[in-house]
N, C-alpha and C positions, 0 to 999 in steps of 0.2 A: 644268794638269791633272796630278795625280800618277799614277804608274804603275798603282796599283790601280784608279783610276777609269777609266783608258784600257782596261785589261783587261776590266773589267765592261762598259764601253760596247761593246767589240768583241764580247763574248759576247752582249749584248743584240741587236746588229745581226745577228749570225749566226743567233740564235734567231728573230728577226723574219723574216729571209729564208727560212729553212727552212719556217716555218709559212705565210708568204704564198705560197710556191711550191706547197707540198703541200696547201693548203686551198682551191684554186680551185673544187672541187666542194662545199665545205662552205657551208652557209647563212650569210648575213651575221651573224646573231646569234652563231653559234659563233665566227666570226673575231673579233668584238668581245670575246667572252669570253676567247678565247685571248690576244689582244693586251692586254686589260685585266689579265689575270693576269701576263703578262710585264712590263708596266709596273710593277705593284705589286712584283714580285720585284726588279726593277731598283732601284726607289726604296728598298726595304728594304735592299738591298746598299749603296747610297750612305749611308743612315742609319747602318748598322753601322760603316762606315768613319769617318764623322764623329763617332761616339760611341765610337770605339775607346779602351779603357782607357789605353793608353800614348800617346795622342795622336799616332799615327804621321802623321796627315794634316798636322799643323803642326810636326812635328819637335821637339816639346817633350820634353826629356830626363826620364827618371825614374831616380833613384838608388835601388838596392835595398840595397846594403851598402857600408860603408867599413871597411877593416882598421883595427886599433888604431893610434892616433896617439900618439906618445911625445914627451916634451919635449927633442927633439934635432933638429939640422938634418939629420944623415945618417940617413935612415930610408926604408923602402919603404912607401908608402901605395897601396893598391889600391882603386879605386872601381869598383864593378860596377853595371850598370844597362842602360838602353837609350836610344837616341835621341841619343847623344853626337856623332854624325857621325864623321868621321875627321880627324886632324891629324898633321902631321909631329912628330917629337920635337924638343925645344928646351930651352934653359936661359934663362929670362927670364920675360916677361909675355905675356899674350894678352887678347883681348876675350872669351874663352869660359870662363874658370875663375877663381874667386875664393874664397880661403879667408880667413875672417874670425875673428880671435880676439876674441870678444865681451867676454870678461873684461878683456883688456888693451888693447882698442881699437886694433887694427891689422889690415891686410889683406896678403895675399900673392897673387901670380900675376896679378892684374888689371892691365890696362894702366896704367902710371904709378906703380905701387907700387915701393917701394925693396926690399922682400923679394920675391924671385923664386922660381920653381919649376923644378926640373929634371924635365921630363916625358920619360920614356924611351919611353913607348908610349901611343898614343891611338887606340882603335878605337871603333866604334859602341857596343860593349857593355862596354868596360873602359878605364880610364885608369890608368896606373902612374906615380906620382910617386916619384922617387928622391932626394928631399930638398929642403930649403929652401936657397936661395943668396942672392946679393946681400948686402943689409945685415942678414940674419938674425943675431941676437945683439947688435946695437947697441942701446943704450938698453933700452927695454921691448919691442923687436921679437924676442921669443923666446917659446916655449911653456913653460908651467909645469904640473905635475900639477894636475888639477882645472879647468883653463881650459875654458870652453865655447866651442866653435868651430862655425861653419856653413860648409859647402861648397856653392857654387853652380856649376852647369855649364849653359852655353848650348850648343845644337847648333852645331857649328862650320860647318855648311853652311846655316844658316837666316838668315844676315845679309841684311837688306834695309833700305832707307832709311826705310820707313814704320814698321816694327816693331822696329827695332834688331836684337835677337837672338831675339825671341819670349820665351816664359816660361822661366825657368831651372828645372832640377831642383835641389832643396835637400835637405840632409841635416845634422842637428845631432848632435854628439857631444861627449864629454868627453875631454880629454887624460889618458892613463893616468899 
């Protein structure tokens, strides 16, 4: 049970206790009306969490913006959004980020790729990439102006054996 549901459940229990203690002199129909209203409010709160626009309940990331991407390995790419989780900085690959050059058909950053990413910062709302490393520049593994790329991010804290990483946040852009 996630934190918001526990908080709402606690509020519901406190609300129920206050009304059950203070309503001993109230007729049965009034108590049913009060409890029915409280149950409806609790269910509406649960529904609003389950239908949250940024999918907070299942940790699905949402990418709002990506800074300009240039055709070079040494560059700073800033990805802003929500639901990224947190991760330590690293130079290499992970299971939680993948940059695909659709035009030239190669990937960077995902586990097992030859082109790596230097991640200098990863918070729930921002990822900073300080360049491409590894085999970047070998053969066709480089960016060119006009290349179409896709960035996918999975929440670094949502890994489970049934759903791998949940749904990724995706963002498409063109290399400048």
